[in-house]
Backbone bond lengths (Angstrom), bond angles and torsions (degrees), N, CA, C in turn:
res aa  C-N    CA-C-N  psi(-1)  N-CA   C-N-CA  omega(-1)  CA-C   N-CA-C  phi
1 M - - - 1.466 - - 1.521 110.49 -
2 T 1.297 116.41 133.37 1.457 122.51 173.35 1.520 107.49 -112.09
3 L 1.300 116.09 107.24 1.466 121.32 -172.77 1.520 110.64 -106.99
4 L 1.331 116.04 131.09 1.454 122.02 171.80 1.518 107.88 -98.41
5 A 1.318 117.28 115.53 1.462 123.07 178.37 1.523 108.94 -102.37
6 I 1.331 116.44 133.83 1.464 121.60 -175.04 1.527 108.92 -129.96
7 D 1.312 116.17 119.83 1.463 122.37 178.06 1.521 108.09 -115.29
8 I 1.336 116.79 107.95 1.464 122.01 -176.54 1.522 109.27 -97.27
9 G 1.321 116.62 110.45 1.454 121.68 177.72 1.514 111.24 -106.67
10 N 1.318 116.19 173.21 1.455 120.48 -178.73 1.520 112.52 -64.70
11 T 1.321 117.57 -33.11 1.460 121.45 -178.27 1.520 112.21 -101.96
12 N 1.319 116.99 -47.93 1.464 121.90 -176.84 1.523 111.72 -127.25
13 T 1.323 115.01 152.83 1.458 122.25 169.72 1.522 107.50 -112.02
14 V 1.334 115.69 128.26 1.459 121.16 -178.25 1.525 108.62 -111.55
15 L 1.324 116.15 130.96 1.455 122.27 177.90 1.526 108.59 -117.65
16 G 1.319 115.39 143.66 1.455 120.28 176.05 1.514 110.50 -139.08
17 M 1.313 117.13 140.16 1.462 122.02 178.44 1.532 108.44 -111.12
18 F 1.327 115.33 116.96 1.460 121.94 179.62 1.524 110.19 -100.50
19 D 1.309 115.83 140.19 1.461 123.25 166.02 1.523 105.48 -112.06
20 G 1.332 116.70 99.23 1.450 120.26 -170.69 1.520 109.70 66.20
21 D 1.327 116.75 -126.81 1.467 121.10 179.56 1.522 113.10 -87.70
22 T 1.306 117.67 -4.78 1.465 121.47 -172.51 1.530 110.75 -97.19
23 L 1.309 115.95 126.89 1.464 121.07 174.63 1.526 107.87 -80.36
24 M 1.320 116.49 111.25 1.453 120.77 -175.29 1.526 112.19 -82.85
25 R 1.347 116.04 -44.21 1.461 120.59 -178.51 1.518 109.12 -148.49
26 S 1.305 115.99 155.92 1.465 120.03 174.42 1.523 108.91 -144.78
27 W 1.327 114.87 155.87 1.462 121.73 -178.54 1.524 108.64 -138.90
28 R 1.317 115.93 151.56 1.468 122.45 176.18 1.524 108.58 -129.58
29 V 1.330 116.71 121.03 1.463 121.29 -179.58 1.525 108.82 -128.39
30 T 1.320 115.61 160.89 1.453 120.47 178.89 1.522 110.44 -71.03
31 T 1.318 116.32 137.40 1.457 121.34 174.86 1.523 109.05 -82.95
32 H 1.314 115.99 123.27 1.463 121.44 177.52 1.530 108.16 -109.10
33 P 1.329 117.80 106.32 1.471 120.24 -174.56 1.526 114.32 -60.12
34 R 1.336 117.74 -22.28 1.460 120.21 -177.47 1.535 112.71 -104.68
35 A 1.318 117.27 10.38 1.457 120.02 179.27 1.523 110.51 -66.76
36 T 1.311 116.38 141.74 1.461 121.37 178.52 1.528 110.15 -87.36
37 A 1.324 115.31 167.20 1.460 120.55 178.62 1.524 111.17 -57.64
38 D 1.333 117.59 -41.05 1.465 120.72 -179.24 1.525 111.54 -68.19
39 E 1.324 116.76 -37.38 1.473 119.59 177.47 1.527 110.64 -65.90
40 I 1.321 116.33 -40.33 1.460 119.68 177.73 1.528 110.14 -63.99
41 A 1.329 116.26 -42.24 1.460 120.52 179.52 1.528 111.50 -60.67
42 L 1.331 116.37 -39.73 1.462 120.40 179.26 1.522 110.66 -62.66
43 T 1.336 116.57 -42.52 1.464 120.77 178.03 1.523 110.93 -62.84
44 F 1.326 116.04 -45.85 1.460 120.10 -179.35 1.527 111.22 -62.44
45 H 1.324 116.44 -41.79 1.464 120.11 -179.38 1.526 110.64 -59.45
46 G 1.327 116.51 -42.66 1.457 119.54 179.82 1.514 112.78 -65.80
47 L 1.338 116.74 -40.15 1.465 120.32 -177.98 1.524 111.79 -71.95
48 L 1.316 116.80 -39.48 1.463 120.88 -172.37 1.527 113.60 -88.50
49 E 1.318 117.20 -3.01 1.463 120.08 -179.89 1.529 110.02 -58.67
50 G 1.286 116.60 128.38 1.461 121.15 -179.15 1.513 113.85 94.98
51 C 1.333 117.22 -11.71 1.465 121.09 178.02 1.522 110.39 -88.80
52 Q 1.311 115.75 158.16 1.453 120.24 173.16 1.523 109.62 -63.35
53 P 1.345 118.97 141.77 1.467 120.17 178.49 1.531 111.36 -58.89
54 A 1.304 116.02 140.70 1.458 120.27 179.91 1.522 110.21 -71.24
55 T 1.323 116.10 134.84 1.459 121.28 173.85 1.523 111.39 -100.97
56 G 1.331 116.91 -2.11 1.456 121.84 176.14 1.516 109.56 -161.35
57 I 1.320 116.39 155.19 1.468 121.85 -179.91 1.522 108.49 -135.08
58 A 1.321 116.42 132.96 1.466 122.40 173.70 1.516 107.84 -125.87
59 M 1.337 117.24 135.93 1.462 119.97 -172.20 1.523 110.79 -145.72
60 C 1.322 115.75 145.34 1.455 122.00 167.74 1.520 108.26 -137.54
61 S 1.327 116.44 155.21 1.459 120.43 -175.32 1.518 110.30 -149.23
62 T 1.339 115.33 143.66 1.465 121.81 171.54 1.526 110.77 -110.02
63 V 1.346 117.04 8.11 1.463 121.61 -177.07 1.532 108.39 -122.29
64 P 1.337 118.55 100.28 1.472 120.75 -174.42 1.525 114.15 -56.45
65 S 1.339 117.98 -40.31 1.460 119.42 -177.57 1.521 111.44 -65.37
66 V 1.318 117.53 -38.74 1.464 120.93 178.49 1.527 110.21 -71.51
67 L 1.324 116.89 -37.22 1.462 119.57 178.84 1.523 110.87 -60.81
68 R 1.318 116.40 -40.01 1.470 120.29 178.68 1.525 111.08 -60.87
69 E 1.326 116.63 -47.95 1.463 120.13 179.99 1.529 111.44 -69.08
70 M 1.320 115.87 -32.76 1.459 119.24 178.56 1.529 111.09 -65.93
71 R 1.318 116.63 -39.48 1.468 119.50 175.78 1.536 110.24 -59.17
72 S 1.328 115.46 -44.70 1.464 119.22 179.71 1.521 111.34 -62.82
73 M 1.331 115.58 -40.60 1.462 119.66 179.25 1.525 111.10 -63.18
74 L 1.326 117.48 -43.62 1.458 120.83 -179.77 1.530 110.79 -66.08
75 D 1.327 116.32 -39.31 1.476 119.62 178.19 1.523 111.60 -61.82
76 R 1.330 115.67 -34.78 1.461 119.85 -173.69 1.530 112.56 -87.38
77 Y 1.336 116.44 -40.59 1.457 119.43 -171.46 1.531 113.81 -108.68
78 F 1.335 118.00 -15.69 1.469 121.62 179.68 1.531 109.78 -131.61
79 E 1.313 116.14 39.96 1.463 120.69 -169.57 1.519 113.42 -63.71
80 H 1.317 118.98 -26.88 1.461 121.27 -176.60 1.537 112.26 -99.48
81 V 1.337 116.95 4.51 1.466 120.28 -178.30 1.535 108.85 -95.32
82 P 1.334 118.52 124.09 1.461 120.39 177.37 1.524 110.80 -58.51
83 R 1.336 116.62 141.81 1.459 119.74 -176.47 1.517 111.02 -139.68
84 V 1.318 114.65 153.56 1.462 122.22 172.21 1.519 107.33 -130.83
85 I 1.318 116.30 122.30 1.462 121.72 175.54 1.530 107.47 -109.51
86 V 1.306 116.70 121.73 1.462 120.80 -175.50 1.523 109.33 -76.29
87 E 1.315 115.49 116.88 1.458 123.09 -179.39 1.518 107.36 -158.41
88 P 1.337 118.49 173.23 1.470 119.18 179.07 1.526 111.30 -53.11
89 G 1.320 115.30 128.68 1.457 120.74 -178.06 1.513 113.91 103.30
90 T 1.339 117.67 -17.79 1.459 120.45 177.29 1.523 110.01 -71.81
91 K 1.316 117.06 135.47 1.464 120.50 179.76 1.531 109.97 -74.53
92 T 1.321 115.45 116.41 1.466 120.55 176.01 1.521 112.29 -119.73
93 G 1.315 116.82 -20.90 1.460 119.72 -175.24 1.509 113.21 77.15
94 V 1.341 117.29 9.25 1.460 121.80 -179.36 1.533 108.91 -105.66
95 P 1.321 119.18 106.87 1.464 120.46 173.22 1.537 109.84 -65.54
96 I 1.324 116.86 134.56 1.463 121.64 -177.68 1.526 108.05 -107.82
97 L 1.317 116.58 105.91 1.457 121.79 -173.45 1.530 110.38 -99.30
98 T 1.332 116.01 61.25 1.461 121.54 178.32 1.521 109.03 -124.86
99 D 1.331 116.02 170.58 1.461 120.42 -177.52 1.523 111.74 -62.37
100 N 1.333 116.73 -39.40 1.461 121.28 -179.33 1.525 109.08 -134.78
101 P 1.331 118.26 88.39 1.470 120.81 -175.42 1.524 113.68 -57.02
102 R 1.334 118.53 -28.61 1.462 120.83 -175.71 1.528 112.37 -70.25
103 E 1.330 118.11 -17.69 1.454 119.75 -178.37 1.532 112.56 -90.44
104 V 1.316 117.29 -5.05 1.463 120.70 -179.73 1.520 109.34 -76.42
105 G 1.324 117.29 129.45 1.458 121.70 -177.68 1.521 112.14 -60.93
106 A 1.336 115.91 142.28 1.462 120.74 -178.78 1.523 111.46 -59.88
107 D 1.337 117.20 -35.02 1.460 119.90 -179.40 1.520 111.59 -64.13
108 R 1.332 116.88 -34.00 1.467 120.30 179.99 1.528 110.74 -68.81
109 I 1.320 116.79 -37.35 1.463 120.20 177.74 1.522 110.36 -68.63
110 V 1.327 116.49 -43.29 1.464 121.11 179.03 1.531 110.33 -61.98
111 N 1.329 117.05 -42.19 1.466 120.62 178.08 1.523 111.49 -63.60
112 T 1.337 116.40 -39.35 1.465 120.52 177.52 1.523 110.45 -60.42
113 M 1.323 115.47 -45.75 1.463 120.58 -179.77 1.525 111.11 -59.91
114 A 1.327 116.55 -46.50 1.468 120.58 -178.52 1.519 111.49 -67.79
115 A 1.328 116.92 -41.23 1.467 120.29 -178.48 1.523 110.91 -62.74
116 F 1.325 116.77 -43.72 1.462 119.22 -179.62 1.521 110.79 -68.05
117 H 1.323 117.05 -38.27 1.473 121.57 178.72 1.528 111.11 -63.17
118 L 1.329 116.83 -41.59 1.461 120.68 -173.45 1.522 113.74 -89.83
119 Y 1.351 116.94 -34.59 1.462 119.71 -169.68 1.525 113.91 -124.62
120 G 1.337 117.64 -8.60 1.450 119.40 -177.46 1.512 112.28 78.05
121 G 1.324 115.81 -166.19 1.455 120.32 -178.48 1.521 110.46 -151.77
122 P 1.299 116.14 167.97 1.468 127.82 -1.10 1.537 111.26 -65.15
123 S 1.320 114.80 146.52 1.458 120.14 178.20 1.519 109.42 -148.93
124 I 1.316 115.11 165.88 1.466 122.05 179.49 1.514 108.04 -129.46
125 V 1.330 115.84 129.54 1.466 121.61 175.37 1.527 108.21 -102.27
126 V 1.320 116.33 126.97 1.464 121.66 176.20 1.522 107.44 -110.82
127 D 1.324 115.74 108.27 1.467 121.71 -175.97 1.522 108.95 -104.36
128 F 1.337 115.77 109.63 1.455 121.89 -178.13 1.526 108.98 -90.34
129 G 1.316 116.76 97.97 1.444 121.45 178.21 1.507 110.32 -135.00
130 T 1.332 116.43 -143.16 1.460 120.01 176.69 1.518 110.01 -56.41
131 S 1.322 116.29 -42.25 1.460 121.97 166.47 1.522 107.73 -112.94
132 T 1.319 116.44 160.86 1.461 120.47 174.01 1.517 107.30 -98.44
133 N 1.339 116.16 112.19 1.455 122.04 -177.53 1.515 110.09 -102.56
134 L 1.311 116.10 131.04 1.461 121.04 172.59 1.519 107.25 -115.55
135 D 1.324 116.32 112.07 1.451 122.80 -173.38 1.525 110.08 -111.12
136 C 1.329 115.22 131.23 1.457 121.06 -174.73 1.523 110.19 -101.16
137 V 1.328 115.16 128.69 1.460 123.04 -179.21 1.525 107.78 -114.39
138 S 1.323 115.93 127.36 1.458 119.74 -177.59 1.523 111.32 -77.81
139 A 1.316 115.97 175.44 1.462 121.39 177.78 1.518 111.72 -64.59
140 N 1.335 117.06 -18.59 1.460 121.43 179.51 1.527 112.98 -102.31
141 G 1.332 117.52 9.49 1.454 121.16 179.03 1.509 114.52 81.69
142 E 1.327 117.71 18.45 1.467 121.49 179.33 1.518 110.42 -87.41
143 F 1.333 116.55 146.13 1.458 121.33 170.95 1.527 107.03 -86.13
144 V 1.325 116.27 114.03 1.466 119.51 -172.90 1.533 113.32 -107.32
145 G 1.342 116.84 2.82 1.461 120.34 179.70 1.512 110.92 121.23
146 G 1.305 116.81 -159.46 1.457 119.66 179.89 1.502 112.24 165.03
147 A 1.316 115.99 -149.72 1.463 122.45 -177.67 1.521 109.17 -139.06
148 L 1.329 115.96 145.97 1.460 122.66 176.89 1.522 108.85 -122.78
149 A 1.323 116.37 137.31 1.463 121.58 179.22 1.519 109.04 -137.75
150 P 1.334 117.65 156.22 1.474 118.87 176.01 1.519 111.06 -57.82
151 G 1.313 116.09 141.00 1.452 120.31 179.92 1.519 112.25 -73.50
152 I 1.321 115.24 167.84 1.461 120.92 -176.24 1.522 110.98 -62.39
153 E 1.330 117.35 -49.27 1.461 119.73 -175.90 1.527 111.16 -68.23
154 I 1.327 118.21 -39.09 1.457 120.67 176.94 1.523 110.39 -59.24
155 S 1.312 116.28 -43.68 1.461 120.37 -178.87 1.523 112.02 -64.70
156 L 1.329 116.53 -42.86 1.460 119.48 179.76 1.522 111.47 -69.65
157 D 1.333 117.03 -37.04 1.465 119.97 176.54 1.525 110.66 -62.57
158 A 1.326 116.79 -43.00 1.461 120.41 179.78 1.519 111.31 -64.69
159 L 1.332 116.62 -39.52 1.462 120.43 179.16 1.522 111.26 -64.74
160 A 1.333 116.28 -44.16 1.464 119.84 179.80 1.523 111.33 -66.14
161 A 1.336 117.16 -33.77 1.458 120.68 -178.55 1.522 112.36 -74.31
162 R 1.331 116.76 -30.56 1.466 120.07 -173.41 1.533 113.77 -99.32
163 A 1.333 116.89 -14.27 1.464 120.18 -178.52 1.526 108.72 -117.07
164 A 1.318 117.05 115.19 1.465 122.20 -170.63 1.524 113.16 -60.70
165 Q 1.348 118.06 -33.34 1.451 119.94 -173.97 1.529 112.80 -99.90
166 L 1.325 116.75 8.13 1.456 119.89 178.89 1.520 109.81 -111.02
167 R 1.311 116.45 155.12 1.464 121.24 -176.62 1.520 109.11 -145.94
168 K 1.329 115.18 170.56 1.454 119.81 176.44 1.532 109.47 -72.20
169 V 1.325 115.75 145.04 1.461 120.68 -178.27 1.523 109.04 -130.67
170 E 1.309 115.57 162.62 1.458 120.38 174.83 1.524 108.53 -70.84
171 L 1.328 115.69 133.36 1.460 119.62 -177.03 1.526 110.37 -86.13
172 V 1.326 114.81 82.59 1.464 122.41 175.48 1.526 107.18 -131.78
173 P 1.333 118.41 156.49 1.468 119.80 -179.90 1.526 111.66 -62.03
174 P 1.313 117.67 134.80 1.472 119.93 175.24 1.527 110.32 -76.14
175 R 1.328 116.60 172.64 1.465 119.90 179.42 1.515 111.46 -60.69
176 S 1.314 116.06 -33.19 1.463 121.52 -177.67 1.514 108.13 -151.35
177 P 1.345 118.25 151.46 1.460 119.21 173.49 1.530 112.68 -58.03
178 I 1.321 116.16 -24.66 1.465 120.10 175.88 1.531 107.70 -88.44
179 G 1.325 116.50 97.35 1.448 120.26 -177.15 1.523 112.49 -65.21
180 K 1.332 116.44 133.67 1.467 121.68 -179.63 1.523 112.21 -96.19
181 N 1.333 116.20 -2.58 1.459 121.22 176.39 1.524 107.29 -153.69
182 T 1.325 115.22 174.81 1.465 119.13 -174.45 1.518 112.09 -61.18
183 V 1.339 116.83 -42.81 1.467 120.17 -178.71 1.519 110.25 -60.87
184 E 1.331 117.12 -49.64 1.460 120.28 -178.35 1.528 111.71 -65.74
185 A 1.326 116.88 -34.81 1.459 119.72 178.20 1.529 110.99 -65.35
186 L 1.337 116.53 -40.26 1.462 120.07 176.84 1.528 111.21 -67.19
187 Q 1.324 116.77 -41.21 1.466 119.70 178.60 1.523 110.94 -63.24
188 S 1.315 117.09 -41.38 1.463 120.99 178.48 1.516 110.97 -62.83
189 G 1.329 116.30 -47.05 1.460 119.64 -179.56 1.509 112.65 -63.09
190 A 1.339 115.91 -39.04 1.467 119.56 -178.30 1.528 111.17 -71.02
191 L 1.329 117.30 -55.22 1.459 120.11 -174.78 1.519 112.73 -66.65
192 Y 1.336 116.04 -55.40 1.456 119.05 -174.99 1.530 110.94 -76.93
193 G 1.320 115.87 -29.11 1.460 118.78 177.45 1.520 111.92 -66.99
194 F 1.328 117.12 -46.64 1.464 119.51 179.73 1.518 111.81 -70.84
195 A 1.336 116.74 -35.63 1.464 118.72 175.45 1.526 110.07 -62.54
196 G 1.333 116.50 -42.33 1.461 119.72 178.38 1.521 112.17 -65.76
197 Q 1.342 116.33 -37.72 1.465 120.33 176.76 1.520 111.00 -60.74
198 V 1.329 115.81 -47.99 1.458 120.08 -179.92 1.528 110.70 -63.01
199 D 1.321 116.99 -45.42 1.462 119.63 -179.66 1.527 111.39 -60.91
200 G 1.319 116.83 -41.56 1.460 119.85 179.11 1.518 111.83 -64.13
201 L 1.328 116.75 -43.42 1.466 119.90 179.36 1.529 111.31 -67.49
202 V 1.327 116.95 -41.72 1.465 119.94 179.60 1.523 110.49 -60.06
203 R 1.317 116.61 -42.00 1.468 119.05 -179.44 1.525 111.52 -65.34
204 R 1.320 117.45 -40.83 1.463 120.27 178.59 1.523 111.47 -67.54
205 L 1.334 116.70 -42.98 1.460 119.98 178.21 1.523 110.47 -65.69
206 G 1.325 116.24 -36.39 1.463 120.22 -179.84 1.518 112.85 -64.12
207 V 1.329 116.47 -34.20 1.465 119.71 177.03 1.528 110.14 -61.76
208 E 1.342 116.35 -39.77 1.465 120.81 -179.91 1.528 111.41 -73.40
209 L 1.340 116.98 -41.13 1.461 120.45 -178.23 1.517 112.22 -72.44
210 G 1.313 115.87 -45.38 1.447 121.59 -178.28 1.520 113.67 80.35
211 D 1.331 116.34 131.10 1.467 122.77 173.71 1.528 112.36 52.84
212 V 1.328 116.79 52.49 1.467 121.42 -179.22 1.531 109.91 -65.28
213 Q 1.342 115.35 127.93 1.461 121.27 -177.46 1.525 112.95 -87.40
214 A 1.333 116.48 -30.40 1.463 119.37 -176.22 1.520 109.58 -156.38
215 V 1.326 115.85 145.45 1.459 123.36 170.77 1.522 105.74 -121.51
216 I 1.326 115.94 110.83 1.461 121.50 -170.33 1.520 109.87 -107.80
217 A 1.313 116.93 124.91 1.463 122.10 177.00 1.516 109.58 -97.82
218 T 1.334 116.23 137.83 1.458 121.60 175.79 1.517 107.95 -147.70
219 G 1.326 117.54 179.81 1.461 120.62 -179.97 1.515 112.24 99.79
220 G 1.318 115.04 162.70 1.454 121.50 -171.99 1.518 115.61 -63.24
221 L 1.329 117.61 -27.69 1.465 120.16 -177.05 1.528 112.46 -106.14
222 A 1.321 117.34 7.24 1.462 120.15 -175.73 1.528 112.01 -61.12
223 H 1.339 116.72 -40.55 1.467 119.24 -175.11 1.516 112.68 -61.84
224 I 1.330 117.15 -19.67 1.462 120.72 -179.98 1.527 110.92 -75.12
225 V 1.324 115.56 -40.06 1.466 120.71 -172.14 1.525 112.68 -92.60
226 V 1.330 117.32 -30.83 1.466 120.71 -173.88 1.529 113.17 -51.49
227 P 1.343 120.47 -45.43 1.466 118.87 -178.31 1.527 113.70 -63.59
228 E 1.335 117.76 -20.51 1.460 120.97 -177.28 1.527 112.52 -98.18
229 S 1.324 117.37 -4.52 1.461 120.73 -176.03 1.529 110.92 -88.29
230 E 1.323 115.03 145.17 1.462 121.35 177.57 1.524 112.18 -97.59
231 T 1.330 118.35 -10.28 1.461 120.20 -172.70 1.524 113.94 -115.13
232 I 1.330 118.58 -21.49 1.461 121.01 -179.71 1.528 109.54 -70.86
233 T 1.328 115.81 127.93 1.464 120.52 -176.67 1.524 113.20 -104.87
234 H 1.338 117.41 -22.07 1.465 120.78 -178.51 1.533 109.58 -140.05
235 Y 1.321 115.48 142.97 1.457 121.60 173.05 1.514 107.79 -116.34
236 D 1.336 116.66 117.73 1.458 121.51 -176.16 1.526 108.72 -133.32
237 P 1.339 117.67 90.15 1.472 120.06 -176.17 1.525 113.49 -66.76
238 D 1.339 117.46 -16.86 1.469 120.98 -176.21 1.525 112.27 -105.06
239 L 1.309 117.91 18.08 1.468 121.31 -173.61 1.525 111.70 -58.19
240 T 1.324 117.73 -46.04 1.466 120.80 -177.32 1.525 110.92 -66.22
241 L 1.317 117.31 -39.48 1.468 120.22 178.29 1.526 110.82 -63.35
242 V 1.317 116.75 -40.80 1.465 120.19 177.24 1.520 109.92 -62.81
243 G 1.333 116.79 -42.27 1.460 120.16 177.61 1.516 112.43 -60.77
244 L 1.328 117.13 -39.51 1.462 120.41 177.66 1.532 111.11 -64.07
245 R 1.322 116.44 -38.08 1.470 118.96 176.25 1.524 110.73 -62.61
246 L 1.314 117.27 -41.49 1.464 121.15 179.81 1.530 110.92 -65.47
247 V 1.331 116.75 -39.84 1.465 119.60 177.95 1.523 110.62 -63.98
248 Y 1.321 116.19 -42.74 1.465 119.74 179.43 1.523 110.52 -60.12
249 E 1.314 116.34 -46.64 1.468 120.14 -178.18 1.526 111.20 -63.16
250 R 1.314 117.70 -30.93 1.464 121.17 179.85 1.546 111.20 -74.35
251 N 1.317 116.58 -27.57 1.460 119.79 -173.29 1.516 115.35 -102.95
252 V 1.333 117.21 -22.67 1.466 120.81 -178.17 1.518 109.01 -115.75
253 P 1.316 118.76 119.06 1.473 121.77 -177.86 1.524 111.31 -58.62
């Protein structure tokens, strides 16, 4: 089986091509909420050129407008390829123990499935994207809730927009946590501040979960924070893609 996995986020869309259980290649592109089906198809054609044709497609999305156009694109250009789109009613095997299961993002369910498959439970997934999501997985693989916080880039954009003398900076470690100039002070606040935020939330969530086996970081900005975190135990940039593969296998014979 050659599976194309597609994770559509608010900021980036991540694609992965699996040959059986092995992720052969992956790509990360900007999500354009107003892109048409034909524009999306053109992007996909360029990325997938030279790859084996997909025999299956698995997809999840947090952007309704892009999901609509993506459906049209798949109908037009991949009409004979079996597909699974993760949405309410899709078989995942993940019980959702929240007040309103239908409002939980598909990516969070997919991450829960992959985390339990790879690392067991109880575990916590920290997804660094447009928002920072901390998702709690029970010992039985259930999604039991979590915490949401503003993402790193959103926070820095808001700071630069609201403070006249501050600007966006490259997210790299400063020479010292004590910044000697504006750039270093912003880098210190961003890196160590977000790492401290995640560590504090993980510890509080861990008290409720009990005996946490793994804290898994994923998402486009995870690699920035992971080295500064005291609680993250695993870094898995392909966690969502793996979850999409598992969902596909559960739904397509």
